N, C-alpha and C positions, 0 to 999 in steps of 0.2 A: 515430626518429620525432619530429617536432616538434609541439608542441601548437598547434592552431589554434582549437579550440572548448573551452568549459567549460560543463557543465550541472550543475545541482544537483538531487538527489533528497532528499525528506524524507517519512518516514512520519508520518502524523498523530499527534497526542498521544494519551495514554491516553483511552479511551472508557468510558462507563458500563458497557457490557457487558464490556469488558476487566477493569475493576476488580472486577466481580462474577464474573469467570471464566466467562462465558457465551459460547457460540458466537454470533458476531455476523454478520459477512460481508455479502453482497450484500443480503439480504432485510430487514435491520433497520437503520433510519437512526438509530443511536445517537449521542447527543451526547457532547461532551467532558466529562470530570470537571474539577474544579479543578486536579488534578495535570496533566491533559492540556492545560489552558489555559496553565499555567506552562511545560510542555514546549514548547508552540508559541511562547510569548514568548521562551523561552531560545533556540530555533532562530533566531528573528529577530534576537536580540541577537548570536548567534555570526556570523550573516551580516553584520550591520552592523559588528561589530568587525573583520571580515576584509575589509571594503570591497567587498562584493558588491552589484552592481546588476543589475536584470533588465529585459527588454523585453516579456516575455510569460510567463504562467503557465498550466500545465495541471493540472487536478484532476478528481476524480470528481464524481458528483452526490450524494454522501453528505456530510451536514453536518459530520461529524467531520474530514473532509479540507478541506472548504470553510472551516470556521472556523479550522482550523490555518493555512491560507493567509491568512485575514483578520488573525490576530494577527501573522504574519510581515510582512504589508504595513504593519501599524501600527508595527512597529519600524523598518521601512525607509522609512516615510513615502511609500509608493507605492500608495495606493488607486486611483490612475488606471490601474494596470497592467491591460492587456487579459488577460482570463481565459477560457480555453476549458474547459468542463466536458463530460466524456464518461463515459457509463456503462461504456465499455470499460476505464476506470481504476478501476472499483469493486473492492471486495474480493471474494474468491472466494465463491461460493455454497455454503454448507455443507448445503444440502438440509434434510432432516427434523431435523438436529441443531440447526437454528436455535433460539436461545434456551435450549438445554439447558446445564446446568452441566458444565463440562469435567471436573472431578474426579469428580463424581457419575456422569457418563457412563463415565469410566474404571473406576469401582468396579463399574458394572453390566455393562459389556461387556469389561472388561479393558484395561489400559494399552496392550497390544500392538495391540488392535483400534483404539483411539482414536488411537494413534500412526500406524497405517496410514491412517486417515481423514485425519488432520491433516498427516502428513509423508511420505506416499508420493507418487510423481510422477503416477501415472495411475489411482489408485483413487478412485472417487467415493463420497461418503457416500450413505445412503438418500435418494431423491428427495423433494422437498416437493411434495405434490399441489397442482394449480392451484386446487382448491376450498378449500384450507386458508386460514384467516384470516391466516396469516403470508405468504401469497403476495405478492411485491413488485409484481406486475402491477396491484394495486389502488391503488398509490401514484401521485400525479399526475406525478412526474418520468418515469414510464414510459408514461404514457397515450398518447403519440403513437407509441410504438414498435410494431412488429410483435410481438404477444405471443408468437409462436412463437420469437422470438429471446431471450426471457428464459429463462435456464436454470432447470431444476428441481433441479440439483445439479451441482457442478463438481469435478473433480480439479485439482491444480496445473497439469497439462498443459493442461486445458481453459481455465483462467484465462489462462495464458500465450498460448495461441492467440487468445483473445478480446482480449487487451491489445495484441498486436503490430500489428494494423491501425492503431490510434491512433498508435503509434510511427512506423510507416512513412509513413502518410498525412498526419499533422498535425504531429507533433513534429519529425521529420527535416527537412521543408521549412523549418520555423522556424529550426532550428539552421543549416542550410546557407545561409539568407538572411542570416546574421550576427547574428541576435537572441540575446540572452542569455536562456537558458531555465531556468525553475524548474518542477519537477514535484512536486506534493504528492499522494500517493496512499496506498496500503495495502500491508501486508506482502507479499501474494501478487501483486498487480498489479505492484508494483515488482520483485518477483523475475523477472518476465518480461523487463523491461528489463535488469536486472542479468545475467541468464543470457545474453542476447544480447551485451551489452558485454564481459562477462568470459569469454565462450565457455565457460561451465560445462557440465559433463555433466548428464544427467538426475539422476544420483545425487548430485552435488555441490550442485545448487541446492536439493534437498530439505532439506539440513541448514544452509542459509545463512540465518541470522537477520538480520532488518532491525530495528534498534532504533527506538523511537518518538522523534520530536522531535529527532533529531541529523542535521544536514545532511551529505549525502555528495556529494562533488565528483568528477566524472569529467572528466578532461582527454582530449580526442580529437584525432586528427590530421585532415587534410583529407578522408580517406576514412571518418571516424567510427570509426576503430579506436582502442581505448583506449591511451593513453600511460601514464597512471597514475590512481589513484583514492585518496581518503582522506576520513576524517571530520573535521569541524571540532570535534573534542573529543578528550580524552585517550584512550589505549588502555584505561585502567582504567574510565573512564565508559562507553565503548562496550561493553566486556566485561560490565559489571554490567547494563546495559540488555538485552543479548542473553540473559543468564542468566535474567532475570525472565520473558522471553517463552518460553524453552525449558521452563520449569518448569510452565507453565499446564495441560498435559494430564495431570499426574501425580495419583495418588491422594494426598490429604492425610492424613498420619499423625496 
């Protein structure tokens, strides 16, 4: 297979909730930490060093992803870049776990239960009631949406099914038109795209970690089948970033 297209995926930099080891997801619009800002700047530098240019960017409606894109644009000097923001690229909705401490939740319910909620394919956490003050429907970015479309809780499977319409209806046409595409999103929404491109099983995608702030390149043939993929960072840097993410749901000794 010959490479015809290249796309780049980037998970946003560290967020305030990630630093505090809290469940964040769809329902809380957490900001970047100073570390997250540096990760975003580093992502932009890696893209610049490797001579990447883009024609269009896709991101979620959550500011940790939007700001990551901003810092990348700053490094690439491309603030003119057309940007499409879609709630379908939002992080997974963690339901009633929203805002809870991951390690404390593991201590209360057990690591196995938390791992099931975080890392199973089709098990949803307890739902977030619509009258809860954490309900995202109260936020302006969702005011024009049919409120029935806003999830109360999502499994990874739900998130992937919610993400793929954005892939098929908006991103794929941009790729096939010859535009150089950049996607800045979240761990679980990116898993939906990765699962599709890598043809991963339901079991394999569950354990697939997506590191923050490290650009991942997919080279695709004319039928959008993967030719190869790689990170713009060393194997050691990628492995260290993935290990930090995998450790978040464990009881702290």
